[in-house]
C-alpha angles and dihedrals in degrees: 000000000000120000120204132180114243119199116243124200091203098057090252121135110254126193133183110208111197118195133173092259108043140336117255119205112213098164093107091060116095122241089252093052091052092049093050092045091052092049091049092049089049091052093046091057086067095232095125093057106071114091091228091060093047093050091047091053092047091051090049089052087052090054090049091057092045097048098039100044095119096049091047093050091049093052092049089050090054094046102041106003090248115170119237091252091046091052090049094046101043104028114023108031093048090055092046090053090050091050092048091052092048094049091049095044108031094095091054094043092050096048120105111269116225120238127208110255129223127206087269093060100029093115096041135084108248126178145133116247121198109227129186114258098216125242118010125199114214115194109189131202130233101237096071097013096172105037097041092053098042098042093064088041090059089055092046093051093044090051092052098250134135114237137201112207123208110184119195118277090216092068090054100166096052092043092052091046092054090049092048101044113022097075089060089066110031133036106289095201094052097037110031125169120224118196129192141083139276097319092054092048091048091051091051091050090056090062125085117256133171094227134005120210114193131176117187145065129355092239094056090039089064091051091049093050093047090051091048089052090066088069097028088244117167116236140207111205122189103187112155119214139188100317109196127215118208119196116196114215092232098054127094096278095189093057092042092053093045091055093043091051092052094047094045103046102035108114087011092289093301097128125113093223096043115128105265099193141352126239117197141142118273091244093068101034096101092046090051091051093051094048093049091048089051092050093048089054091048094049102037106017124236089301111045089180089075096040117115090213098054116084135202138246112272097241145344095268092058090044092057093044093053094046090052091057092069091069112126096012135102120242108230091186138335119030098145114140140177114190094191089065096030087240125157117172122231101279133190119197130201136185087053122152134187088262095055117117091242090061094057098074142018108282099213092183142076097289119113117188121198119211123186124225133176094242147307095310093057089044090056092048091049093050093046092055091065136057117293109274125222093233138013117204116204122185107193142122087232108089091190096064110152098218111139126247122220136190099139137085112014091008091058143260136258133032138259145169123089116347090355089065091049093050093043091054096042132076106232096216118201110226127195118180105192122185117234088221122082089048091159089074089061093056092092092068098048122092137283089066119204138181090256093055090046090054091054092049091052089050094049095046103030102028113126094240127138106206094200090051090047092051092051091046092051092049092048092047091048092051092046091048091049091051092048091049093052093049100041106025093103092053111037110351095133093047091051091051092053093046091049091053091052092050090050092052092051092048092051091049092052090047090054092052091051092052095048110121124210129170134175118217125216117223116278093228096061091050092048090052090052091050091050090054091047091049092056093044096050095041087059092044093051095057091105127149124248097340095307092142093052092047091049092050092051093043091050091048091049093050091048091049093049089053086069097230094122091059107071115091091228091060093047091051092048092052092048091050090050090051088051090051091051092054091049098044098041101042092117094053092044091050091050092050091051090048089056094045104043105357092252115172125240090253096045092056096067093034098051102028121009103043090053090053092047090049091051092049092048091050092048093049092048096045104031096100091053094044093051096045122104111269116225120237126209109254129219131202091279094056100030093114095041134086106245125179145134115248118200108227130187114256099215125243118009126200114215115194108190133206130238099227094068099013096174103036097043091048102040099039092066088043090058089055092046092052093044091052092051098251134136114237136201109209120210111182120194116273090214089071089050100164091053091045093052093045091049090052090051097046107038097065089050093059106025134046101285094208096049096042110032122170120223117195129192140083139276096321093053092048092048090051091051091050090055089061127080121260133168094228135005121209113193130176118190145063130354092238093057090038089065091053091049092051092047091051091047090051090064089067096029089243117166115235139206111206122191103187109157118212142188099315109196125218118206119196116195114219091231097054128092095279094189093057092041091053091045090055093045093048093051092050093047094050098044102039126060091188101136106059141163116280094255094043107090108081090325081233106149103022132079112249 
């Protein structure tokens, strides 16, 4: 294939690709389009997937950092006045450590992950297999222009993806160096670098990616998420925020201030996890000021302007913004500035209140305000009034301090570093390899459904059986039996065999009695009358004005969540048990509603909806204590003496938008997760399954906390009103078209989303398999599951019908 340059009047790269078949003009494509197309073609060849290739690319990236240390340090000096040691410590070594971890661990991370089996899957092969997503876009920031581009890249390579890198145009020297040198070390087609400013970034965001990784400001984060919504592309946003620092009066104040000084003024305060402000009691404020002043002098001498270790502000625009934040405050010390060199001295401010200008946005510079509070309770209230911070620093001798931890909403979404990067940039694909033999066991799921089949399904899914315990018991029994046989076979072997057979028969008979399923059905007419009454009542109740009802429901849920009552494990367990009781007690009414909505039979209702919910509740109740416990983290030499763990924390208020095809399961399954995680949740069932929606609205407040878990009914206008409001997570099940609108709406509040959208799921039948059994399975799935629906089908929530 011959490649020729084609002139472009618009400054856009033009290429004429001539093949043997036909010429293809690509000169109208932008430079960014061509780069993304090349990366996608590279990924589609499959070359990024083998572990050998991934490890080779990671090692080549290692060589790049080792051989180009001097050039990288020089570029960071020009961009941010970073010293050679500072560049090594905060940019290069951290990436080298990440690469080393990935090389050592990628085989383990990529291996299939075993899944606990149930009686339904006991004879099958079940596992989760990490799969590459495709092409990842990495948009880097200017404050750590090397590390915060290459750290996500390490994860992308390790996960087997291609990646397009877009370093910040503000750190020009480092960006140009990456563009100039990186392709000499790693695959240029799979890992290209695009330089430029806002127009180039906007053009990249118009392209389709499989994941977007952005580090930067909240304002741009919203734009990135809205652009990603056009292609339903998942995002990881690392955005920072106003990270508070609470100093308890009884802690070692000298050490606390020394650590705060280092964290705040490193890189001239331009770090996303830098302490943004200090909260302390008035009695220790002067001591805090003195200790910080002492630490600044120790780290940066009496004149930080001449210190090799003190950087500069990135540009004049940021310099003026930071200087303007001091308006209305008192400088305790520092305050020197030189705009010609973009220099602002380490500065501590006092007489600051929550209404001060400096408290209205992330500082991202070398200014440190001190605010006084009466104690930890007032500190918590003050923090909770603002956006969720990325980090909370607590200096106290009390390890059980109840200060909250952020990292969601305006401070971002998603995780990365180490295995978290790998998982974030992989699709954890669920795999079930089911044998075509033993077809009789599948008979319980095939129509026609009967009470007997339903009983077996309940037993298989809800039976109180621990498979690991069963396996151990069987092995123990077998060994004991073998020992008994060896000792007594000459005396009474035949008699033992006969007695064992009789015991087995009795046990099986008792088992059968326990698994027998019986249910009495109320008359359809009485249930229909009840639904008619509910319909009239809720139609009247929903005649609100301008979304008042939706706002009230969300406000009530937020207030209930902030009270803290959803957090204790005892409360979560009690709510899950009440939800379980509702499913059990109201099965007849639920079945009648589903009959009215989608003509579902009395046996299909438990089989396709209720048993799945009960199984999920049972799992959550059994596992909740483990799920909510702190998760240990592998320590290194820097943290060997520290306590390091990951603590699962509730997000806040979750919006659950249900679907009409499984109106109970696809609404209540996410609710089980929300309750188990300690969140509040606003439930919006589909109006297309109106009988189920009305019944859900009638029943849920009778069993669950009505303030924490309100139900909002209605159509497109009610859903649109809910999506204008702020949530901490949105869970939507439905069509791709509406999914885009949900993601766009969530982007306005930087709310993470879970989208279950279905799709055209293919079914391949090999000519050598048991075609009869394969077709029997496919037919059953097609008849029982309306999973692939028209675009306006799920909830009909945002489309006119």
